[in-house]
C-alpha positions as CSV (number, residue, x, y, z in Angstrom):
1,M,43.5,5.0,-75.9
2,K,46.4,2.8,-74.6
3,A,44.6,2.1,-71.3
4,L,41.4,1.4,-73.3
5,H,43.2,-1.1,-75.5
6,V,44.7,-2.9,-72.5
7,F,41.3,-3.0,-70.8
8,V,39.6,-4.4,-73.9
9,L,42.4,-6.9,-74.5
10,L,42.2,-8.3,-71.0
11,L,38.4,-8.4,-71.2
12,G,38.5,-10.2,-74.5
13,I,40.9,-12.8,-73.1
14,F,38.8,-13.2,-70.0
15,W,35.6,-13.9,-72.1
16,S,37.3,-16.1,-74.6
17,G,39.2,-18.2,-72.1
18,C,36.7,-18.8,-69.3
19,T,33.7,-21.0,-69.5
20,V,30.8,-20.8,-67.0
21,M,30.7,-24.3,-65.5
22,Q,27.6,-25.2,-63.5
23,E,28.3,-28.9,-63.2
24,A,31.3,-31.0,-62.3
25,P,33.7,-31.4,-65.3
26,S,33.2,-34.8,-67.0
27,G,36.9,-35.7,-67.6
28,T,36.0,-37.1,-71.0
29,V,39.0,-37.3,-73.3
30,K,39.4,-37.6,-77.1
31,R,42.3,-38.5,-79.2
32,F,43.9,-36.0,-81.5
33,S,43.0,-37.0,-85.1
34,D,45.7,-35.1,-86.8
35,A,48.3,-32.3,-86.5
36,S,45.8,-29.6,-87.5
37,E,43.5,-30.5,-84.6
38,F,46.5,-30.5,-82.2
39,R,47.6,-27.1,-83.5
40,E,44.1,-25.6,-83.1
41,Y,43.8,-27.1,-79.6
42,L,47.1,-25.5,-78.5
43,L,46.1,-22.1,-80.0
44,G,42.9,-22.2,-78.0
45,V,44.6,-23.3,-74.8
46,S,47.2,-20.4,-75.1
47,S,44.5,-17.8,-74.5
48,Y,43.5,-19.4,-71.1
49,P,45.0,-17.5,-68.2
50,A,47.7,-19.4,-66.3
51,D,46.8,-21.1,-63.1
52,S,44.6,-18.8,-61.0
53,G,45.1,-16.2,-63.8
54,V,41.4,-15.4,-63.8
55,R,41.5,-14.6,-60.1
56,A,44.5,-12.3,-60.6
57,L,42.9,-10.7,-63.6
58,V,39.7,-9.9,-61.7
59,G,41.6,-8.6,-58.7
60,G,43.6,-6.4,-61.0
61,F,40.7,-4.2,-62.0
62,T,40.0,-1.1,-60.0
63,A,37.4,1.5,-60.2
64,A,40.1,4.1,-61.1
65,G,42.2,2.1,-63.5
66,Y,42.7,-1.1,-65.2
67,G,45.4,-2.3,-64.5
68,A,49.2,-29.5,-30.1
69,A,48.6,-32.3,-28.0
70,E,50.5,-32.8,-24.7
71,L,53.7,-34.7,-25.1
72,T,53.7,-38.2,-23.6
73,P,57.2,-39.2,-22.3
74,A,58.9,-42.0,-24.3
75,P,59.3,-45.4,-22.7
76,S,62.7,-46.3,-21.3
77,P,65.6,-45.2,-23.6
78,I,66.3,-47.6,-26.5
79,P,69.6,-49.3,-25.9
80,P,72.1,-49.5,-28.8
81,L,72.7,-52.8,-30.5
82,S,75.8,-54.5,-29.3
83,S,78.9,-53.4,-31.2
84,S,80.8,-56.6,-30.4
85,H,81.1,-58.8,-33.4
86,A,78.9,-61.9,-33.3
87,Q,80.3,-65.3,-33.9
88,P,78.7,-67.4,-36.7
89,A,75.7,-69.2,-35.2
90,G,73.6,-72.1,-36.5
91,K,73.3,-72.7,-40.2
92,P,75.6,-71.0,-42.7
93,V,74.8,-67.8,-44.5
94,S,72.1,-68.3,-47.2
95,A,71.0,-66.0,-50.0
96,D,67.7,-67.9,-50.4
97,R,66.0,-65.2,-48.5
98,Y,66.5,-61.5,-49.2
99,S,64.5,-58.3,-49.1
100,V,63.2,-56.1,-51.8
101,T,62.2,-52.4,-51.7
102,N,59.1,-51.6,-49.7
103,V,56.6,-50.9,-52.5
104,Q,52.9,-50.2,-52.7
105,V,52.0,-53.1,-55.1
106,A,53.8,-56.5,-54.8
107,G,55.8,-57.2,-58.0
108,V,55.7,-53.6,-59.2
109,D,59.1,-52.2,-58.2
110,E,59.8,-48.5,-57.5
111,P,63.1,-46.6,-57.7
112,D,65.0,-46.2,-54.5
113,I,68.6,-45.5,-53.4
114,L,69.1,-49.2,-52.3
115,K,68.6,-52.4,-54.3
116,N,69.3,-56.0,-53.3
117,D,69.8,-59.1,-55.5
118,G,70.6,-61.5,-52.6
119,E,74.4,-61.3,-53.1
120,V,75.2,-57.6,-54.0
121,L,73.7,-54.5,-52.5
122,Y,73.5,-51.5,-54.8
123,F,73.6,-48.2,-52.9
124,S,73.6,-44.6,-54.0
125,G,74.4,-42.1,-51.3
126,T,72.2,-39.1,-50.5
127,H,74.8,-36.7,-49.2
128,G,75.5,-33.4,-50.8
129,R,73.7,-31.9,-53.7
130,G,72.8,-33.9,-56.8
131,W,74.1,-37.4,-56.1
132,K,77.8,-36.6,-56.2
133,G,78.6,-39.9,-54.4
134,G,77.8,-42.1,-57.3
135,T,76.6,-45.7,-56.9
136,L,78.4,-48.5,-55.0
137,L,78.2,-52.2,-55.6
138,V,78.8,-53.9,-52.2
139,G,79.5,-57.6,-51.9
140,A,77.4,-58.6,-48.9
141,L,78.5,-62.2,-48.2
142,P,80.0,-63.2,-45.9
143,P,79.0,-60.2,-43.7
144,E,82.3,-60.2,-41.8
145,N,84.2,-59.7,-45.2
146,M,82.0,-57.2,-47.0
147,S,83.7,-55.3,-49.7
148,V,83.1,-52.6,-52.3
149,L,83.2,-54.5,-55.6
150,S,82.9,-51.4,-57.9
151,R,81.7,-47.9,-58.3
152,V,79.9,-46.1,-61.1
153,P,80.0,-42.3,-61.3
154,E,76.2,-41.7,-61.7
155,G,74.0,-41.6,-58.6
156,G,70.3,-41.4,-57.9
157,E,67.4,-43.6,-57.4
158,L,67.8,-47.2,-58.7
159,L,65.9,-49.9,-60.4
160,L,67.3,-53.4,-60.9
161,S,65.8,-55.4,-63.8
162,G,67.6,-58.7,-64.1
163,S,71.2,-57.9,-64.6
164,T,70.5,-54.3,-65.7
165,L,70.9,-51.5,-63.1
166,L,69.1,-48.3,-64.0
167,I,70.1,-45.0,-62.2
168,F,67.6,-42.1,-62.2
169,S,69.1,-38.8,-61.6
170,G,66.9,-35.8,-62.3
171,T,66.0,-35.9,-66.0
172,R,68.7,-38.5,-66.8
173,V,68.6,-42.3,-66.7
174,S,71.8,-44.3,-67.0
175,A,71.8,-48.1,-67.5
176,Y,74.6,-50.6,-66.6
177,D,75.1,-54.3,-67.2
178,V,76.2,-55.6,-63.7
179,R,76.8,-59.2,-64.5
180,M,80.5,-58.4,-64.1
181,R,80.1,-56.9,-60.6
182,E,83.7,-55.8,-60.4
183,K,83.5,-54.0,-63.8
184,P,79.9,-52.8,-64.7
185,Q,79.5,-51.9,-68.4
186,K,77.5,-48.8,-69.3
187,L,74.7,-49.7,-71.8
188,W,72.9,-46.6,-72.6
189,E,71.8,-43.2,-71.3
190,M,68.4,-41.4,-71.8
191,V,67.7,-37.7,-71.1
192,F,64.2,-36.2,-70.8
193,P,63.7,-32.6,-71.8
194,G,60.7,-32.5,-69.5
195,R,60.0,-33.6,-65.9
196,L,60.4,-37.3,-65.0
197,V,57.2,-37.7,-62.9
198,S,57.8,-41.3,-61.8
199,A,59.0,-44.8,-62.9
200,R,58.2,-48.4,-62.3
201,E,59.7,-51.8,-63.2
202,Y,57.3,-54.7,-63.9
203,D,57.6,-58.0,-65.8
204,A,61.1,-57.1,-67.1
205,R,60.0,-53.8,-68.5
206,V,60.6,-50.2,-67.2
207,Y,57.7,-47.7,-67.3
208,A,58.4,-44.0,-67.1
209,V,55.9,-41.1,-66.9
210,V,57.3,-37.9,-68.4
211,E,55.6,-34.5,-68.2
212,K,56.4,-32.1,-71.1
213,R,55.2,-28.5,-71.2
214,L,53.2,-27.4,-74.3
215,S,53.0,-24.2,-76.2
216,P,51.3,-23.0,-79.4
217,Y,54.6,-23.8,-81.1
218,T,54.9,-27.4,-80.0
219,P,55.1,-29.6,-83.1
220,C,53.0,-32.7,-83.6
221,S,56.2,-34.8,-83.5
222,M,57.4,-33.9,-80.0
223,L,60.8,-34.6,-78.6
224,I,60.1,-36.6,-75.4
225,A,63.6,-38.0,-74.8
226,T,67.1,-38.7,-76.3
227,L,68.6,-42.1,-76.2
228,N,72.4,-42.0,-76.6
229,G,71.9,-38.6,-78.2
230,K,69.3,-39.8,-80.7
231,R,65.8,-38.2,-80.7
232,V,62.9,-40.2,-79.3
233,E,59.6,-38.6,-80.4
234,V,56.0,-39.0,-79.7
235,E,53.3,-38.2,-82.2
236,C,50.4,-35.9,-81.2
237,T,48.0,-38.5,-82.7
238,S,48.9,-40.9,-79.9
239,L,47.8,-38.4,-77.3
240,Y,44.4,-37.8,-75.7
241,Y,43.0,-34.5,-74.4
242,P,40.3,-33.5,-72.0
243,E,37.4,-31.7,-73.7
244,D,36.4,-29.3,-70.9
245,T,39.5,-28.0,-69.3
246,P,42.7,-26.2,-70.5
247,S,45.9,-28.2,-70.8
248,D,49.4,-26.9,-70.7
249,S,51.4,-30.2,-70.5
250,A,51.6,-33.6,-72.0
251,Y,51.9,-36.7,-69.8
252,V,53.6,-39.5,-71.7
253,L,54.0,-43.1,-70.6
254,L,57.0,-44.9,-72.1
255,E,57.6,-48.6,-72.0
256,I,61.4,-49.1,-72.1
257,E,63.4,-52.3,-72.7
258,P,66.0,-52.2,-69.8
259,E,68.9,-53.9,-71.7
260,S,68.8,-51.6,-74.7
261,G,66.9,-48.5,-73.6
262,R,64.7,-48.9,-76.7
263,V,61.3,-47.3,-76.3
264,L,58.8,-50.1,-77.1
265,R,55.5,-48.2,-76.8
266,K,54.3,-44.7,-76.1
267,S,51.0,-43.2,-75.2
268,G,49.7,-40.3,-73.1
269,F,47.3,-37.4,-72.7
270,T,47.3,-33.6,-72.2
271,G,46.5,-32.0,-68.8
272,A,47.4,-29.2,-66.5
273,A,50.9,-29.0,-65.0
274,G,51.3,-29.5,-61.3
275,S,51.4,-32.2,-58.7
276,S,50.8,-35.6,-60.2
277,V,50.3,-39.0,-58.6
278,V,51.2,-42.2,-60.4
279,Y,49.7,-45.5,-59.3
280,M,50.5,-48.7,-61.1
281,S,48.8,-52.1,-60.8
282,G,49.6,-55.2,-62.8
283,E,46.9,-54.2,-65.3
284,A,47.2,-50.4,-65.7
285,V,48.9,-47.2,-64.9
286,Y,46.7,-44.5,-63.3
287,I,48.0,-40.9,-63.6
288,T,46.4,-37.9,-61.9
289,Y,46.7,-34.2,-62.7
290,P,45.2,-30.9,-61.4
291,Y,41.9,-30.1,-62.9
292,R,40.5,-26.8,-61.9
293,K,36.9,-25.7,-62.1
294,V,36.2,-22.0,-61.7
295,E,32.6,-21.0,-61.2
296,Y,31.8,-17.5,-62.4
297,G,28.1,-17.6,-61.6
298,G,26.3,-15.1,-63.9
299,Y,29.4,-13.3,-65.0
300,L,28.8,-13.4,-68.7
301,T,25.1,-12.7,-68.3
302,G,25.9,-9.8,-66.1
303,L,28.5,-8.4,-68.6
304,E,26.1,-8.7,-71.5
305,A,23.4,-6.9,-69.4
306,V,25.5,-3.7,-69.2
307,L,26.1,-3.6,-73.0
308,P,23.7,-2.4,-75.7
309,P,21.5,-5.2,-77.0
310,D,23.1,-5.2,-80.4
311,L,26.6,-5.5,-78.9
312,A,25.5,-8.2,-76.5
313,E,24.0,-10.2,-79.4
314,Q,27.3,-9.9,-81.3
315,V,29.2,-11.2,-78.3
316,R,26.8,-14.1,-77.9
317,R,27.3,-15.0,-81.6
318,V,31.1,-14.9,-81.4
319,R,30.9,-17.1,-78.3
320,E,29.1,-19.8,-80.4
321,Y,31.7,-19.7,-83.2
322,R,33.7,-22.9,-83.8
323,I,37.0,-21.0,-83.8
324,S,40.0,-20.9,-81.5
325,R,39.8,-18.8,-78.3
326,E,42.6,-16.7,-79.7
327,A,40.4,-15.8,-82.7
328,K,37.5,-15.1,-80.4
329,A,39.6,-12.7,-78.3
330,A,40.4,-10.8,-81.5
331,E,36.7,-10.5,-82.3
332,Y,35.9,-9.3,-78.8
333,R,38.6,-6.7,-79.1
334,R,37.3,-5.4,-82.5
335,I,33.6,-5.2,-81.2
336,L,34.5,-3.5,-77.9
337,E,37.0,-1.1,-79.4
338,A,34.5,0.1,-82.0
339,Y,31.8,0.6,-79.4
340,M,34.0,2.4,-76.8
341,S,35.5,4.8,-79.4
342,E,32.0,6.2,-80.1
343,L,31.4,7.2,-76.4
344,S,32.1,10.5,-74.7
345,D,34.6,10.5,-71.8
346,E,31.7,10.5,-69.3
347,E,29.9,7.7,-71.0
348,R,33.1,5.7,-71.4
349,A,33.8,6.1,-67.6
350,E,30.3,4.9,-66.8
351,V,30.6,1.8,-69.0
352,K,34.0,1.0,-67.5
353,Q,32.6,1.3,-64.0
354,K,29.7,-1.1,-64.9
355,L,32.1,-3.6,-66.4
356,Y,34.3,-3.4,-63.4
357,S,31.3,-4.0,-61.1
358,A,30.4,-7.1,-63.1
359,L,34.0,-8.4,-63.0
360,H,34.8,-7.5,-59.4
361,P,33.2,-10.3,-57.4
362,E,35.7,-13.0,-56.6
363,P,35.1,-16.2,-58.5
364,R,34.7,-19.4,-56.5
365,E,37.4,-22.0,-57.5
366,E,36.9,-25.7,-56.8
367,V,39.8,-28.0,-57.2
368,Y,39.2,-31.2,-59.1
369,T,41.6,-34.1,-60.0
370,G,41.7,-35.7,-63.4
371,I,42.4,-39.4,-63.4
372,V,43.5,-41.2,-66.6
373,K,43.8,-45.0,-66.9
374,L,46.3,-46.3,-69.4
375,G,46.1,-50.1,-69.9
376,L,49.3,-52.1,-70.0
377,R,48.0,-54.5,-72.6
378,S,46.4,-51.9,-75.0
379,F,48.8,-49.1,-74.1
380,R,46.2,-46.5,-74.7
381,V,43.8,-44.5,-72.6
382,E,41.1,-46.9,-71.6
383,A,39.1,-44.6,-69.2
384,S,39.2,-41.1,-67.7
385,T,37.3,-39.1,-65.1
386,T,37.4,-36.2,-62.7
387,V,36.8,-36.2,-59.0
388,E,36.4,-33.3,-56.6
389,G,39.4,-32.9,-54.3
390,T,43.1,-33.8,-54.3
391,P,44.8,-37.1,-53.5
392,L,47.5,-37.2,-50.8
393,N,50.0,-39.5,-52.6
394,Q,50.1,-42.8,-54.5
395,F,48.5,-44.6,-51.6
396,S,45.4,-42.6,-52.2
397,L,44.7,-44.9,-55.2
398,D,44.2,-48.6,-55.1
399,E,42.8,-51.1,-57.7
400,Y,41.1,-54.2,-56.3
401,R,38.7,-56.7,-57.9
402,G,37.5,-54.5,-60.6
403,Y,37.3,-51.2,-58.7
404,L,39.5,-48.2,-58.1
405,R,39.4,-46.7,-54.6
406,V,40.4,-43.1,-54.3
407,A,40.9,-41.1,-51.1
408,L,40.5,-37.3,-51.5
409,T,40.5,-34.1,-49.5
410,T,38.0,-31.5,-50.8
411,G,37.6,-27.9,-49.6
412,D,35.6,-28.9,-46.5
413,D,35.5,-32.6,-46.5
414,N,37.4,-35.9,-46.9
415,V,36.0,-38.7,-49.0
416,V,36.7,-42.2,-50.3
417,K,35.3,-42.8,-53.7
418,V,34.9,-46.2,-55.3
419,L,35.0,-46.2,-59.1
420,D,34.5,-49.0,-61.6
421,S,38.0,-49.6,-62.8
422,S,37.0,-50.3,-66.4
423,S,35.0,-47.1,-67.0
424,L,36.0,-45.0,-63.9
425,K,32.4,-44.3,-63.4
426,P,31.3,-43.9,-59.7
427,A,30.0,-46.9,-57.8
428,G,29.9,-45.6,-54.2
429,E,31.5,-43.3,-51.7
430,V,32.0,-42.5,-48.1
431,R,31.9,-38.8,-47.0
432,N,32.3,-36.8,-43.9
433,L,35.7,-38.3,-42.8
434,G,37.1,-36.1,-40.1
435,K,36.0,-32.8,-38.6
436,K,35.7,-29.6,-40.5
437,G,39.1,-28.2,-41.4
438,E,40.9,-31.6,-41.1
439,R,42.5,-33.1,-44.1
440,I,43.8,-36.6,-45.0
441,F,47.3,-37.2,-43.6
442,G,47.6,-41.0,-44.2
443,V,45.8,-43.6,-46.2
444,R,46.2,-47.3,-47.0
445,F,43.9,-49.8,-48.7
446,A,44.2,-53.6,-47.9
447,G,41.7,-55.9,-49.5
448,D,38.2,-55.1,-48.4
449,L,39.3,-52.6,-45.9
450,G,40.7,-49.0,-46.1
451,Y,42.5,-47.1,-43.4
452,V,42.3,-43.3,-43.4
453,V,43.9,-40.8,-41.0
454,T,42.7,-37.2,-40.9
455,F,44.3,-34.5,-38.7
456,R,44.2,-31.0,-37.5
457,R,44.6,-31.3,-33.7
458,T,43.8,-34.9,-33.1
459,D,44.2,-38.1,-35.2
460,P,40.9,-39.7,-36.2
461,F,41.8,-43.2,-37.5
462,Y,39.0,-44.6,-39.7
463,V,38.5,-48.2,-40.8
464,I,36.4,-48.2,-44.0
465,D,34.5,-51.3,-45.0
466,L,34.8,-51.6,-48.8
467,S,33.4,-55.2,-49.2
468,E,30.3,-53.7,-50.9
469,P,31.7,-51.3,-53.5
470,E,28.3,-49.7,-54.1
471,S,27.8,-49.0,-50.5
472,P,31.1,-48.5,-48.6
473,A,30.8,-47.3,-45.0
474,V,32.8,-46.4,-42.0
475,A,33.2,-49.6,-39.9
476,G,35.1,-48.1,-37.0
477,E,36.8,-45.0,-35.7
478,L,39.4,-44.2,-33.2
479,E,40.6,-40.7,-32.0
480,L,44.1,-40.2,-30.7
481,P,46.6,-37.4,-30.2
482,G,49.0,-36.7,-33.0
483,Y,48.7,-38.3,-36.4
484,S,50.0,-41.2,-38.6
485,S,51.1,-40.3,-42.1
486,Y,52.4,-43.8,-43.2
487,L,50.3,-46.9,-42.6
488,H,51.7,-50.4,-43.0
489,P,49.6,-53.6,-42.7
490,L,51.7,-56.1,-40.7
491,G,49.3,-59.0,-40.9
492,N,47.2,-60.8,-38.3
493,G,44.8,-57.9,-38.1
494,T,47.4,-55.3,-37.2
495,V,48.5,-52.0,-38.8
496,L,51.5,-49.9,-38.0
497,G,51.2,-46.2,-38.1
498,V,54.3,-43.9,-38.3
499,G,53.6,-40.3,-37.6
500,M,54.2,-37.4,-35.2
501,E,53.0,-36.4,-31.8
502,G,54.2,-33.4,-29.8
503,G,57.2,-32.9,-32.0
504,R,58.3,-36.6,-31.7
505,V,58.2,-39.5,-34.2
506,K,55.3,-41.7,-33.0
507,L,54.8,-45.4,-33.7
508,S,51.3,-46.7,-33.2
509,L,50.3,-50.4,-33.4
510,F,46.6,-50.8,-34.3
511,D,44.5,-53.9,-33.8
512,V,42.0,-53.9,-36.6
513,S,40.9,-57.6,-36.4
514,S,37.5,-56.2,-35.4
515,P,37.0,-53.4,-37.9
516,E,34.1,-52.0,-35.9
517,E,36.4,-51.5,-32.9
518,P,39.9,-50.5,-33.8
519,V,42.3,-50.3,-30.9
520,E,45.7,-48.8,-30.5
521,V,47.3,-51.7,-28.6
522,D,50.7,-50.0,-28.3
523,R,52.6,-46.8,-29.0
524,Y,56.1,-45.6,-28.9
525,L,57.6,-42.1,-29.0
526,L,61.1,-42.0,-30.5
527,P,63.6,-39.5,-29.2
528,E,63.7,-38.0,-32.7
529,G,61.9,-35.2,-34.4
530,W,61.7,-36.6,-38.0
531,S,61.9,-39.7,-40.0
532,E,62.1,-40.1,-43.8
533,V,59.4,-42.7,-43.6
534,L,56.9,-39.9,-42.9
535,R,57.2,-38.9,-46.6
536,N,58.9,-41.8,-48.3
537,H,57.6,-45.4,-47.7
538,R,60.7,-46.9,-49.4
539,A,62.8,-45.9,-46.4
540,F,60.9,-48.5,-44.3
541,L,61.8,-52.2,-44.1
542,V,59.9,-55.0,-42.6
543,D,61.1,-58.6,-42.2
544,A,57.8,-60.4,-41.9
545,E,59.5,-63.8,-41.1
546,K,61.3,-62.4,-38.1
547,Q,58.5,-59.9,-37.3
548,V,60.8,-57.0,-37.0
549,F,61.0,-53.6,-38.8
550,F,63.6,-50.9,-39.4
551,L,63.1,-47.2,-39.9
552,P,65.6,-44.3,-40.1
553,A,64.8,-41.4,-37.8
554,G,66.9,-38.3,-37.4
555,R,70.3,-39.4,-35.9
556,Y,70.0,-43.2,-36.0
557,G,68.1,-46.1,-37.4
558,Y,65.8,-48.1,-35.1
559,L,64.8,-51.8,-35.0
560,F,61.5,-53.0,-33.4
561,S,59.9,-56.3,-32.9
562,Y,56.1,-56.7,-33.1
563,S,56.1,-60.5,-32.6
564,R,54.0,-60.5,-29.4
565,G,51.4,-58.0,-30.5
566,M,53.3,-55.1,-29.0
567,L,56.2,-52.8,-30.0
568,V,59.4,-54.0,-28.5
569,P,62.5,-51.9,-29.2
570,L,65.5,-54.1,-30.2
571,G,67.8,-51.1,-30.1
572,W,69.1,-48.2,-32.1
573,V,71.6,-49.1,-34.8
574,P,75.2,-47.8,-34.1
575,V,75.3,-46.2,-37.5
576,P,74.9,-42.4,-37.3
577,G,72.8,-41.1,-40.1
578,A,71.4,-44.5,-41.1
579,V,69.1,-44.1,-44.2
580,R,68.3,-47.6,-45.4
581,A,68.3,-51.3,-44.5
582,A,68.1,-54.6,-46.4
583,Y,68.4,-58.3,-45.3
584,I,70.1,-61.3,-46.9
585,G,69.7,-64.7,-45.2
586,E,70.0,-64.1,-41.5
587,Y,71.7,-60.7,-41.7
588,M,70.3,-57.2,-41.9
589,Y,72.5,-54.5,-43.5
590,I,72.2,-50.9,-42.3
591,F,73.5,-48.2,-44.6
592,S,74.5,-44.6,-44.0
593,N,76.3,-42.4,-46.4
594,T,79.7,-43.4,-44.9
595,E,79.4,-47.0,-43.8
596,V,77.3,-50.2,-43.8
597,V,76.9,-52.4,-40.8
598,A,75.7,-56.0,-40.9
599,I,73.5,-57.2,-37.9
600,D,73.0,-60.9,-37.1
601,E,69.2,-61.2,-36.8
602,R,69.6,-64.3,-34.5
603,T,71.7,-62.4,-31.9
604,W,71.1,-58.8,-32.8
605,K,74.8,-58.2,-32.6
606,V,77.1,-56.5,-35.2
607,A,78.5,-59.1,-37.5
608,G,80.5,-56.8,-39.8
609,R,81.3,-53.3,-40.9
610,L,82.5,-51.6,-44.0
611,G,83.5,-48.0,-44.5
612,L,82.2,-46.3,-47.6
613,G,84.5,-43.4,-47.7
614,A,83.9,-39.7,-47.0
615,P,81.1,-37.9,-48.8
616,G,82.0,-37.0,-52.4
617,V,85.0,-39.5,-52.5
618,W,83.2,-42.2,-54.5
619,Y,82.6,-39.9,-57.4
620,W,86.3,-39.1,-57.9
621,K,87.7,-42.6,-57.6
């Protein structure tokens, strides 16, 4: 009987937790009305199998038991920048012009290990495990007399909001008042019990997205953070939930006052745990989460067909009950145990075989993505939807003139969807991007145009015309070896692609001034096998006024000019392990974990150096 109980239990959970879905999920969300509804929802969710649990369950039943392109040589070797110190030239140093972090949306800042206020550079080293180097405040002016003004022990990714420096390290945020640069004062510390998905700074407010796992025992007043040791809770009645998919996590958006750490507003929704993309415009925050649809075909119909009519009818009635899935599972167990106990051994074996045959076919799983829009003014869920496929990263989403554009890879296709940003209802789409088996490797939207790179063996570069949201179309296409995973519009109808070809970092300069006929006007293969820019756009720096850009790659950092419509190497920076760059006035500052070098952008010679100490030393001083 033990095997029978296990079999019936699993079958009951399967029937109670899996819904036959013949159409795409709607993505409709509702707000929890009270603690009772929240509790009932969590009890129902708990009987869903975990991710791909249905597939594992079905596979667990047995009849016997239950239980590359050719490498193009690089151009002539890139010379190092001159290490001789430049003499002051022309006008004096000015802080009127300084760089900010390379972000997706202008004015919406993103955390990074280097921040710049025009006088002081805030740098958190990446060496070792877990930010042991702390954060340095480096006085940048004059460049020949750079100095370390102070150090703080915490290290991580940084946001600078006015005179408040925020340091994100894992699930912890520390804030410092940096008006006294030589002696920063710690203001507050916030700790998240869940996962910090992403953060932004906009209009003197910090926005943090936190994922918290849910269980049947999660209270309505959920601990979402502690501020200086005091609890910060979110009420379940401020959360929304999708009606047609299981949820095991809460995604909570917090609006934080940088100076005090006070949480001003909270809102969020429940969804499935997993890879999540956060895109923020000046109007809203869009959060994605995995949304799986499993098609079982005629599973339940087939199962009911092998049971006696009266038992099948009982199962159908239970399925219609407005009770939790946990309660339904108990009913299924009771019905099936009573039926199986009346059968002979031979009859029981025959029924088991029929049930196994009905369960045995592999279900077809389609991956969807849920998208939820939280308005910054209302601070509530204003719209939600689901789309088939998965986004690559935050650049897969873009809001423009009342529409949200989304680039997705599905099981056998790549598509750009255009949604009405107020309702997230579909307006138009472009399908069939790339050949079968290719997936999106790079995407960027810029005004009425979108640029999409798909890849398997070659790199199709697509220019998408989005000027008519209801009827977007491929304007032009270009096929090249290798691929570009980061795309950066440089202005004047040009786009830079940073990717790989034949094991080398590849730079491609595209002329897209005629969208119907994109052209790769120049390319350069670096003598490096990797660059952080391939996965982190914040490592890239462009000085649009000087028409130059910096990128770290493997052993060194590299500077290129694009002023003449071609890629001209200015040299590799004599800073082994360079990771970031920033500019102030006429000087560019290149950081590694052990030193910072100032380069005069008028002569491209070294103007100053400052040692930052050996890895791990900062923390102990």
